[in-house]
DSSP file (Angstrom, degrees, kcal/mol; ACC not computed):
  #  RESIDUE AA STRUCTURE BP1 BP2  ACC     N-H-->O    O-->H-N    N-H-->O    O-->H-N    TCO  KAPPA ALPHA  PHI   PSI    X-CA   Y-CA   Z-CA
    1    1 A M              0   0    0      0, 0.0    61,-2.1     0, 0.0     2,-0.1   0.000 360.0 360.0 360.0 149.0  -26.8   49.3   12.1
    2    2 A D  B     -A   61   0A   0     59,-0.2     3,-0.4     1,-0.1    59,-0.2  -0.358 360.0-155.0 -69.0 139.3  -24.0   46.8   12.1
    3    3 A G  S    S+     0   0    0     57,-0.8    44,-2.7     1,-0.2    56,-0.3   0.264  78.0  82.8 -98.5  10.9  -22.0   46.2   15.3
    4    4 A T  S    S+     0   0    0     42,-0.3    39,-1.9    56,-0.2     2,-0.5   0.552  78.8  73.1 -92.8  -6.4  -18.7   45.1   13.7
    5    5 A R  B >   -F   42   0B   0     -3,-0.4     3,-1.4    37,-0.2     4,-0.3  -0.937  67.8-151.5-112.0 124.5  -17.4   48.6   13.1
    6    6 A R  G >  S+     0   0    0     35,-3.2     3,-1.7    -2,-0.5    -1,-0.1   0.830  94.9  65.1 -60.0 -34.4  -16.2   50.7   16.0
    7    7 A A  G 3  S+     0   0    0     34,-0.5    -1,-0.3     1,-0.3    35,-0.1   0.721  95.5  59.1 -63.5 -21.1  -17.1   53.9   14.2
    8    8 A N  G <  S+     0   0    0     -3,-1.4     2,-0.4    -6,-0.1    -1,-0.3   0.562  97.0  73.7 -81.9  -8.5  -20.8   52.9   14.4
    9    9 A I    <   +     0   0    0     -3,-1.7    27,-0.1    -4,-0.3     6,-0.0  -0.912  54.1 171.0-119.2 131.0  -20.8   52.7   18.2
   10   10 A Q    >   -     0   0    0     -2,-0.4     3,-1.9    25,-0.0    23,-0.3  -0.972  43.1 -93.6-132.4 147.1  -20.7   55.6   20.7
   11   11 A P  T 3  S+     0   0    0      0, 0.0    23,-0.2     0, 0.0     3,-0.1  -0.357 112.8  34.7 -56.2 139.3  -21.2   55.8   24.4
   12   12 A G  T 3  S+     0   0    0     21,-2.6     2,-0.2     1,-0.4    22,-0.1   0.230  89.2 124.0  97.2 -12.8  -24.8   56.5   25.3
   13   13 A Q    <   -     0   0    0     -3,-1.9    20,-2.6    20,-0.1     2,-0.5  -0.499  64.0-120.6 -79.6 150.7  -26.2   54.5   22.3
   14   14 A T  E     +B   32   0A   0     49,-0.4    49,-2.1    18,-0.2     2,-0.3  -0.801  43.2 169.5 -89.6 130.0  -28.7   51.8   22.8
   15   15 A V  E     -BC  31  62A   0     16,-2.9    16,-2.1    -2,-0.5     2,-0.5  -0.882  36.5-124.7-136.2 164.2  -27.4   48.4   21.4
   16   16 A L  E     -BC  30  61A   0     45,-2.9    44,-3.0    -2,-0.3    45,-1.5  -0.975  36.4-176.8-109.7 124.4  -28.2   44.7   21.4
   17   17 A I  E     -BC  29  59A   0     12,-3.0    12,-2.8    -2,-0.5     2,-0.5  -0.803  24.6-138.1-117.7 160.0  -25.3   42.6   22.6
   18   18 A V  E     - C   0  58A   0     40,-2.0    40,-2.1    -2,-0.3    10,-0.1  -0.988  24.8-141.8-114.3 124.4  -24.6   38.9   23.0
   19   19 A Q    >   -     0   0    0     -2,-0.5     3,-1.4     8,-0.5     4,-0.3  -0.424  25.6-106.0 -80.8 160.4  -22.9   38.0   26.2
   20   20 A K  G >  S+     0   0    0     36,-0.5     3,-1.3     1,-0.3     4,-0.3   0.894 120.6  49.3 -53.2 -46.9  -20.2   35.3   26.3
   21   21 A Q  G 3  S+     0   0    0      1,-0.3    -1,-0.3     2,-0.1     3,-0.2   0.648 111.1  51.7 -71.7 -13.2  -22.5   32.7   28.0
   22   22 A D  G <>>S+     0   0    0     -3,-1.4     4,-2.7     1,-0.1     5,-0.7   0.322  76.8 101.9-103.4   7.0  -25.2   33.4   25.4
   23   23 A Q  T <45S+     0   0    0     -3,-1.3    -1,-0.1    -4,-0.3    -2,-0.1   0.868  82.3  48.7 -61.6 -37.7  -23.1   32.9   22.3
   24   24 A L  T  45S+     0   0    0     -4,-0.3    -1,-0.2    -3,-0.2    -2,-0.1   0.879 119.7  36.9 -70.6 -37.0  -24.4   29.4   21.6
   25   25 A T  T  45S-     0   0    0     -4,-0.2    -2,-0.2     2,-0.1    -1,-0.2   0.741  98.8-134.5 -86.4 -24.0  -28.0   30.4   22.0
   26   26 A G  T  <5 +     0   0    0     -4,-2.7    -3,-0.2     1,-0.2     2,-0.1   0.636  40.0 169.9  78.8  13.9  -27.7   33.8   20.4
   27   27 A K      < -     0   0    0     -5,-0.7    -8,-0.5    -8,-0.1     2,-0.3  -0.399  22.3-145.2 -61.7 129.6  -29.8   35.4   23.2
   28   28 A L        -     0   0    0    -10,-0.1     2,-0.4    -2,-0.1   -10,-0.2  -0.761  10.0-158.6-102.6 146.2  -29.5   39.2   22.8
   29   29 A T  E     -B   17   0A   0    -12,-2.8   -12,-3.0    -2,-0.3     2,-0.3  -0.985  11.3-143.5-123.0 130.8  -29.5   41.7   25.7
   30   30 A Q  E     +B   16   0A   0     -2,-0.4     2,-0.3   -14,-0.2   -14,-0.2  -0.734  37.6 127.3 -95.6 142.8  -30.4   45.4   25.2
   31   31 A G  E     -B   15   0A   0    -16,-2.1   -16,-2.9    -2,-0.3     2,-0.4  -0.978  54.7 -83.9-172.7 179.9  -28.7   48.2   27.0
   32   32 A M  E     -B   14   0A   0     -2,-0.3    20,-2.4   -18,-0.2    21,-0.2  -0.860  45.1-113.1-105.2 135.1  -26.9   51.5   26.7
   33   33 A V  E     +D   51   0A   0    -20,-2.6   -21,-2.6    -2,-0.4    18,-0.3  -0.460  33.8 172.6 -69.2 126.7  -23.1   51.7   26.0
   34   34 A R  E    S-     0   0A   0     16,-3.1     2,-0.3     1,-0.4    17,-0.2   0.799  70.3  -5.4 -96.0 -45.1  -21.0   53.0   28.9
   35   35 A E  E     -D   50   0A   0     15,-1.9    15,-2.7   -25,-0.1     2,-0.5  -0.997  62.5-123.5-151.2 152.7  -17.6   52.2   27.3
   36   36 A I  E     -D   49   0A   0     -2,-0.3    13,-0.2    13,-0.2    12,-0.0  -0.843  22.1-177.1 -96.2 126.6  -16.1   50.6   24.2
   37   37 A L        +     0   0    0     11,-2.7     2,-0.3    -2,-0.5    12,-0.2   0.734  56.5  87.0 -98.2 -26.9  -13.6   47.8   25.1
   38   38 A T        -     0   0    0     10,-1.5     9,-0.1     1,-0.1     5,-0.0  -0.614  55.2-167.4 -77.4 130.4  -12.4   46.7   21.6
   39   39 A R        +     0   0    0     -2,-0.3    -1,-0.1     3,-0.0     8,-0.0   0.783  59.5  86.6 -88.6 -29.2   -9.5   48.8   20.4
   40   40 A S  S    S-     0   0    0      1,-0.1   -34,-0.1     2,-0.1    -2,-0.0  -0.267  84.5-118.6 -72.8 160.6   -9.4   47.8   16.8
   41   41 A A  S    S+     0   0    0    -36,-0.1   -35,-3.2     1,-0.1   -34,-0.5   0.802  93.8  15.9 -69.4 -30.6  -11.5   49.5   14.1
   42   42 A T  B     -F    5   0B   0    -37,-0.2   -37,-0.2   -36,-0.1    -1,-0.1  -0.951  56.9-170.5-139.9 159.7  -13.5   46.3   13.3
   43   43 A H    >   -     0   0    0    -39,-1.9     3,-1.5    -2,-0.3     4,-0.1  -0.931  24.1-137.9-150.1 128.9  -14.1   42.9   14.7
   44   44 A P  T 3  S+     0   0    0      0, 0.0     3,-0.1     0, 0.0   -40,-0.1   0.751 105.0  43.2 -61.7 -25.0  -15.9   40.1   12.8
   45   45 A H  T 3  S-     0   0    0      1,-0.3     2,-0.1   -41,-0.1    13,-0.1   0.407 126.9 -80.9-100.7   1.9  -17.9   39.0   15.8
   46   46 A G    <   -     0   0    0     -3,-1.5    -1,-0.3   -42,-0.2     2,-0.3  -0.120  50.7 -71.0 112.8 149.1  -18.9   42.5   17.0
   47   47 A I        -     0   0    0    -44,-2.7    12,-2.7    12,-0.3     2,-0.4  -0.565  50.8-123.6 -74.3 132.9  -17.3   45.3   19.0
   48   48 A K  E     + E   0  58A   0     -2,-0.3   -11,-2.7    10,-0.2   -10,-1.5  -0.658  39.6 171.0 -83.0 130.8  -17.0   44.4   22.7
   49   49 A V  E     -DE  36  57A   0      8,-2.8     8,-1.9    -2,-0.4     2,-0.5  -0.904  32.8-130.6-134.5 161.3  -18.7   47.0   25.0
   50   50 A R  E     -DE  35  56A   0    -15,-2.7   -16,-3.1    -2,-0.3   -15,-1.9  -0.973  28.6-141.8-110.9 129.7  -19.6   47.5   28.6
   51   51 A L  E >   -D   33   0A   0      4,-3.0     3,-2.0    -2,-0.5   -18,-0.2  -0.373  27.6-103.3 -84.8 167.5  -23.2   48.6   29.2
   52   52 A T  T 3  S+     0   0    0    -20,-2.4   -19,-0.1     1,-0.3    -1,-0.1   0.748 123.0  56.9 -63.4 -23.3  -24.3   51.1   31.9
   53   53 A N  T 3  S-     0   0    0    -21,-0.2    -1,-0.3     2,-0.1   -22,-0.0   0.392 122.6-106.2 -88.7   4.1  -25.6   48.1   34.0
   54   54 A G  S <  S+     0   0    0     -3,-2.0    -2,-0.1     1,-0.3     2,-0.1   0.290  73.9 137.7  94.6 -10.0  -22.1   46.5   33.9
   55   55 A L        -     0   0    0     -5,-0.1    -4,-3.0     1,-0.0     2,-0.4  -0.425  39.3-150.9 -71.1 145.9  -22.8   43.7   31.4
   56   56 A V  E     +E   50   0A   0     -6,-0.2   -36,-0.5    -2,-0.1     2,-0.3  -0.952  32.3 125.7-119.9 138.1  -20.1   43.0   28.8
   57   57 A G  E     -E   49   0A   0     -8,-1.9    -8,-2.8    -2,-0.4     2,-0.4  -0.978  56.1 -78.9-171.5 178.9  -20.7   41.6   25.4
   58   58 A R  E     -EC  48  18A   0    -40,-2.1   -40,-2.0    -2,-0.3     2,-0.3  -0.808  46.4-115.3 -98.8 134.4  -20.3   42.0   21.6
   59   59 A V  E     + C   0  17A   0    -12,-2.7   -12,-0.3    -2,-0.4   -42,-0.2  -0.495  35.7 169.8 -71.2 126.1  -22.6   44.4   19.7
   60   60 A K  E    S+     0   0A   0    -44,-3.0   -57,-0.8     1,-0.4     2,-0.3   0.738  70.1   9.5-100.1 -37.0  -24.8   42.7   17.2
   61   61 A T  E     -AC   2  16A   0    -45,-1.5   -45,-2.9   -59,-0.2     2,-0.6  -0.997  60.1-139.3-147.5 139.0  -27.1   45.6   16.4
   62   62 A V  E     - C   0  15A   0    -61,-2.1     2,-0.3    -2,-0.3   -47,-0.2  -0.896  34.6-126.5 -93.8 122.4  -27.1   49.3   17.1
   63   63 A V        -     0   0    0    -49,-2.1   -49,-0.4    -2,-0.6     2,-0.1  -0.537  25.8-115.0 -73.7 128.4  -30.7   50.3   17.9
   64   64 A A        -     0   0    0     -2,-0.3     2,-0.5   -51,-0.1    -1,-0.1  -0.395  24.9-138.5 -65.3 134.3  -31.9   53.1   15.6
   65   65 A Q        -     0   0    0     -2,-0.1     2,-0.2    -3,-0.0    -1,-0.1  -0.820  15.5-129.5 -95.7 132.6  -32.8   56.3   17.6
   66   66 A E        -     0   0    0     -2,-0.5     2,-0.4     1,-0.1    -1,-0.0  -0.570  20.0-119.6 -80.7 143.2  -35.9   58.2   16.5
   67   67 A D        -     0   0    0     -2,-0.2     2,-0.1     1,-0.1    -1,-0.1  -0.690  20.7-167.3 -81.6 131.3  -35.6   61.9   15.8
   68   68 A H              0   0    0     -2,-0.4    -1,-0.1     1,-0.2    -2,-0.0  -0.409 360.0 360.0-113.3  53.9  -37.9   64.0   18.1
   69   69 A A              0   0    0     -2,-0.1    -1,-0.2     0, 0.0    -2,-0.0   0.437 360.0 360.0 -90.8 360.0  -37.6   67.3   16.2
């Protein structure tokens, strides 16, 4: 799922982010969202979040969660 829309992102979701220092290389870091830092509804480079491990970056992809029903 796309990371440029705030409505697609909720605390507790697993996401792939790009940190500021990794923007040139495009290296992605996976983690769970602790809080959403971007206030606007959309951002062209991705919504900025803080992960549970304290890392901050812009969401590139929301990792799909499998249903365990």
